[in-house]
C-alpha positions as a Markdown table, in Angstrom:
| # | Residue | x | y | z |
|---|---|---|---|---|
| 1 | Met | -5.1 | -23.3 | 32.9 |
| 2 | Ser | -3.4 | -22.3 | 35.8 |
| 3 | Asn | 0.0 | -20.3 | 35.0 |
| 4 | Leu | -1.4 | -18.2 | 32.3 |
| 5 | Thr | 1.8 | -15.5 | 31.5 |
| 6 | Ile | 1.0 | -12.3 | 29.3 |
| 7 | Phe | 2.4 | -13.5 | 26.6 |
| 8 | Asp | 0.5 | -17.2 | 26.7 |
| 9 | Val | -2.8 | -14.2 | 26.7 |
| 10 | Ala | -1.5 | -13.1 | 24.3 |
| 11 | Ala | -0.5 | -16.2 | 21.8 |
| 12 | Arg | -4.2 | -17.0 | 22.7 |
| 13 | Ala | -6.0 | -14.2 | 21.8 |
| 14 | Met | -3.8 | -13.6 | 18.0 |
| 15 | Ser | -4.7 | -17.0 | 17.7 |
| 16 | Ala | -7.9 | -16.4 | 17.6 |
| 17 | Gln | -7.7 | -13.3 | 15.3 |
| 18 | Gln | -6.0 | -15.6 | 13.2 |
| 19 | Val | -9.5 | -17.8 | 12.7 |
| 20 | Arg | -11.4 | -15.0 | 12.6 |
| 21 | Leu | -8.9 | -13.5 | 9.2 |
| 22 | Asn | -9.6 | -17.3 | 8.1 |
| 23 | Ala | -12.9 | -17.7 | 8.1 |
| 24 | Val | -12.6 | -13.8 | 6.5 |
| 25 | Ala | -10.5 | -15.2 | 3.8 |
| 26 | Ser | -12.6 | -18.3 | 2.8 |
| 27 | Asn | -15.7 | -15.4 | 2.2 |
| 28 | Leu | -14.1 | -12.8 | -0.2 |
| 29 | Ala | -12.7 | -15.8 | -1.7 |
| 30 | Asn | -16.8 | -17.2 | -2.1 |
| 31 | Ala | -17.8 | -13.6 | -2.5 |
| 32 | Gln | -18.8 | -14.0 | -6.3 |
| 33 | Ser | -19.7 | -18.4 | -6.1 |
| 34 | Ile | -23.4 | -19.5 | -7.3 |
| 35 | Ser | -25.4 | -22.2 | -7.3 |
| 36 | Ser | -28.1 | -23.8 | -8.8 |
| 37 | Ser | -30.0 | -24.5 | -5.0 |
| 38 | Ser | -30.5 | -22.4 | -2.7 |
| 39 | Asp | -29.1 | -25.3 | -0.3 |
| 40 | Ala | -25.7 | -25.9 | -2.2 |
| 41 | Ala | -25.2 | -22.1 | -2.2 |
| 42 | Tyr | -21.9 | -20.7 | 0.0 |
| 43 | Arg | -22.6 | -19.1 | 3.6 |
| 44 | Ala | -20.9 | -16.6 | 5.0 |
| 45 | Met | -18.9 | -18.2 | 8.2 |
| 46 | Arg | -18.6 | -16.1 | 11.7 |
| 47 | Pro | -15.7 | -18.4 | 14.1 |
| 48 | Val | -17.6 | -18.0 | 17.7 |
| 49 | Phe | -14.8 | -17.4 | 20.3 |
| 50 | Glu | -15.3 | -18.1 | 24.2 |
| 51 | Thr | -13.7 | -16.8 | 27.2 |
| 52 | Glu | -11.5 | -18.2 | 29.0 |
| 53 | Tyr | -11.0 | -18.2 | 33.2 |
| 54 | Ala | -7.8 | -19.5 | 35.0 |
| 55 | Ser | -8.3 | -21.1 | 38.0 |
| 56 | Phe | -7.1 | -18.1 | 39.8 |
| 57 | Met | -9.0 | -15.2 | 37.9 |
| 58 | Gln | -10.2 | -14.0 | 41.3 |
| 59 | Asn | -7.2 | -13.2 | 42.4 |
| 60 | Thr | -5.3 | -12.1 | 39.3 |
| 61 | Gly | -8.0 | -11.3 | 36.9 |
| 62 | Val | -6.4 | -13.3 | 34.0 |
| 63 | Ala | -8.5 | -14.5 | 30.7 |
| 64 | Thr | -8.1 | -15.1 | 27.2 |
| 65 | Val | -10.1 | -16.4 | 24.9 |
| 66 | Ser | -10.3 | -19.3 | 22.5 |
| 67 | Ala | -12.1 | -20.3 | 18.8 |
| 68 | Val | -14.3 | -23.1 | 20.1 |
| 69 | Gly | -15.8 | -23.5 | 16.0 |
| 70 | Ile | -17.1 | -21.8 | 13.3 |
| 71 | Glu | -21.0 | -20.9 | 12.7 |
| 72 | Arg | -22.6 | -20.6 | 8.7 |
| 73 | Ser | -25.2 | -17.9 | 8.4 |
| 74 | Gln | -28.3 | -18.2 | 8.4 |
| 75 | Ala | -29.5 | -16.4 | 5.9 |
| 76 | Ala | -30.8 | -16.9 | 2.5 |
| 77 | Pro | -28.7 | -16.9 | -0.6 |
| 78 | Glu | -29.8 | -14.0 | -3.2 |
| 79 | Lys | -32.1 | -15.4 | -5.1 |
| 80 | Arg | -31.5 | -13.9 | -9.0 |
| 81 | Tyr | -33.4 | -15.1 | -12.6 |
| 82 | Ser | -30.9 | -16.2 | -15.6 |
| 83 | Pro | -32.8 | -18.8 | -16.7 |
| 84 | Thr | -30.0 | -18.9 | -19.6 |
| 85 | His | -27.3 | -19.4 | -16.8 |
| 86 | Pro | -25.9 | -22.8 | -17.3 |
| 87 | Met | -26.1 | -23.2 | -14.1 |
| 88 | Ala | -29.3 | -22.4 | -13.3 |
| 89 | Asp | -32.9 | -24.8 | -11.7 |
| 90 | Lys | -35.7 | -25.5 | -13.5 |
| 91 | Asp | -37.0 | -22.3 | -13.0 |
| 92 | Gly | -34.5 | -20.1 | -14.2 |
| 93 | Tyr | -32.9 | -19.1 | -10.6 |
| 94 | Ile | -29.3 | -19.3 | -9.5 |
| 95 | Tyr | -28.3 | -18.4 | -6.3 |
| 96 | Ala | -25.7 | -16.0 | -4.6 |
| 97 | Thr | -23.5 | -16.1 | -1.6 |
| 98 | Asn | -24.6 | -14.3 | 1.1 |
| 99 | Val | -21.6 | -12.7 | 1.9 |
| 100 | Asp | -21.9 | -8.7 | 2.4 |
| 101 | Thr | -18.1 | -7.8 | 1.0 |
| 102 | Asn | -18.0 | -4.7 | 2.6 |
| 103 | Glu | -19.2 | -6.4 | 5.8 |
| 104 | Glu | -16.3 | -8.8 | 4.9 |
| 105 | Met | -13.4 | -5.9 | 4.9 |
| 106 | Val | -14.3 | -3.3 | 8.2 |
| 107 | Glu | -14.1 | -7.8 | 9.6 |
| 108 | Met | -10.4 | -7.8 | 8.5 |
| 109 | Met | -10.2 | -4.4 | 9.3 |
| 110 | Glu | -11.1 | -5.0 | 12.9 |
| 111 | Ala | -9.3 | -8.5 | 13.1 |
| 112 | Ser | -6.1 | -7.1 | 11.9 |
| 113 | Arg | -6.0 | -4.2 | 14.1 |
| 114 | Gln | -6.8 | -6.8 | 17.2 |
| 115 | Tyr | -3.8 | -9.1 | 16.2 |
| 116 | Gln | -1.4 | -5.7 | 16.0 |
| 117 | Asn | -3.3 | -4.4 | 19.4 |
| 118 | Asn | -1.4 | -7.8 | 20.8 |
| 119 | Val | 1.9 | -8.0 | 19.2 |
| 120 | Glu | 2.1 | -4.8 | 21.0 |
| 121 | Val | 1.5 | -6.0 | 24.3 |
| 122 | Ile | 3.8 | -9.1 | 23.4 |
| 123 | Ala | 6.6 | -5.6 | 22.5 |
| 124 | Thr | 5.4 | -4.1 | 25.6 |
| 125 | Ala | 6.3 | -6.9 | 27.8 |
| 126 | Lys | 8.9 | -7.8 | 26.3 |
| 127 | Ser | 10.3 | -4.3 | 26.8 |
| 128 | Leu | 9.7 | -3.8 | 30.6 |
| 129 | Met | 11.2 | -7.4 | 31.6 |
| 130 | Leu | 14.5 | -6.6 | 29.8 |
| 131 | Lys | 14.5 | -3.7 | 31.6 |
| 132 | Thr | 13.4 | -4.9 | 34.9 |
| 133 | Leu | 16.7 | -6.7 | 34.9 |
| 134 | Ser | 18.8 | -4.0 | 34.0 |
| 135 | Val | 18.3 | -2.3 | 36.8 |
| 136 | Gly | 20.1 | -4.5 | 38.9 |
| 137 | Lys | 23.8 | -3.1 | 37.1 |
C-alpha cells in the first residue's frame, strides 16, 4: 500500500461504508424476528473498521480504512412471555432480537452520507485533474 491515490483512498472508504450498509440492511431485515431460545435469537451486527496507513505516511499523510470484520452485539435479546406462541419455550417465553430500528436508521443515514462524501471527493479530484490538463491549452 505504498502508492495510494486519492481515488484509491475514496474507493476503500466507499467499500467500508458499503459493508456498514449491508450490516444495517441485515439488522433491519431481522428487526422483528423471534426465537425459541436466547442463544438462537438474532443479534445486531456491527462492522469493525481499521485505519491503514501508507508506508510513506510521514511524508504525505495518506491513510485509508478497511472493514476487518463483523461483530455480533453482546446485548441480551428481549425475553417476552407468550405461552400461546408456537415458538415459545417450555416456560412460555419467546426471545426477540436486540436490534433497535431507530439506531439502525441513524446508522444507515450516516453510512449513506459518508458514501456520498467520498463520491464527491472523487468528482472533485476528477474535475481538478481536468482543469489542470486544460491549463496548458
